[in-house]
C-alpha positions in Angstrom: 0.7 20.0 -7.8 -0.4 16.7 -9.2 -3.8 15.5 -10.3 -6.4 15.2 -7.6 -7.9 11.7 -6.8 -10.6 10.4 -4.5 -8.2 8.5 -2.2 -9.5 5.1 -1.0 -7.2 5.4 2.1 -8.0 8.9 3.2 -11.6 8.8 2.1 -11.3 12.3 0.6 -10.0 14.1 -2.4 -6.2 14.6 -2.3 -3.1 15.0 -4.5 -2.5 11.9 -6.6 0.7 10.1 -7.4 2.8 11.2 -10.4 3.1 7.7 -11.8 2.1 4.2 -11.1 4.1 3.0 -8.0 3.8 -0.7 -8.9 3.7 -2.5 -12.2 0.6 -3.9 -13.9 -3.1 -3.6 -13.3 -2.6 -3.2 -9.5 -0.3 -0.2 -10.1 -2.7 1.4 -12.4 -5.6 1.0 -9.9 -3.3 2.6 -7.2 -2.4 5.5 -9.5 -6.1 6.2 -10.1 -7.4 5.7 -6.5 -4.6 6.5 -4.0 -3.1 9.8 -3.0 0.5 10.6 -2.2 -0.4 10.7 1.4 -2.3 7.3 1.1 0.8 5.8 -0.5 3.0 7.0 2.3 0.7 5.2 4.7 1.2 2.0 2.7 5.0 2.4 2.8 4.8 2.6 6.6 2.6 -0.5 6.7 4.9 -2.4 4.3 8.0 -1.5 6.3 6.3 -2.8 9.5 5.3 -6.0 7.8 8.8 -6.5 6.4 10.4 -5.9 9.8 7.9 -8.0 11.8 7.8 -10.9 9.4 11.5 -10.6 8.5 10.7 -10.4 4.8 13.1 -9.9 2.0 12.0 -8.0 -1.2 14.1 -10.4 -3.3 12.3 -13.5 -2.2 9.4 -14.2 -4.7 7.1 -15.6 -1.9 7.7 -12.5 0.2 7.0 -10.2 -2.7 3.7 -12.1 -3.4 2.7 -11.8 0.3 3.4 -8.0 0.2 1.5 -7.6 -3.1 -1.5 -9.4 -1.5 -1.3 -7.2 1.6 -1.0 -4.1 -0.6 -4.2 -5.0 -2.5 -6.0 -5.7 0.8 -4.7 -2.4 2.3 -6.1 -0.3 -0.6 -9.0 -2.3 -2.0 -10.0 -4.9 0.6 -10.5 -5.3 4.3 -7.2 -3.8 5.1 -3.7 -5.2 5.6 -3.5 -7.8 8.4 -1.1 -6.8 11.2 1.4 -9.4 12.4 0.2 -11.7 15.3 0.7 -10.0 18.6 1.3 -6.5 17.1 -0.1 -3.6 19.0 0.1 -0.1 17.5 1.7 2.6 19.6 
């Protein structure tokens, strides 16, 4: 079992990630503040954003957009859903 963190997504203590999932300062903040379960929630959000906006992970503008959404998801007001999106 990994180290426990106070997860900013779940708002409770949970098992943390084994290593930083993203490079740089943002990745370190995620490692210190996001649980494995919280990261899975981001992956689902990221997948939805990529599909709805038809994003490519190799396009630098698309990567920058996803990085901004990731920061908002974890440490801001939350990731913005695509226009017209209604959750199931």
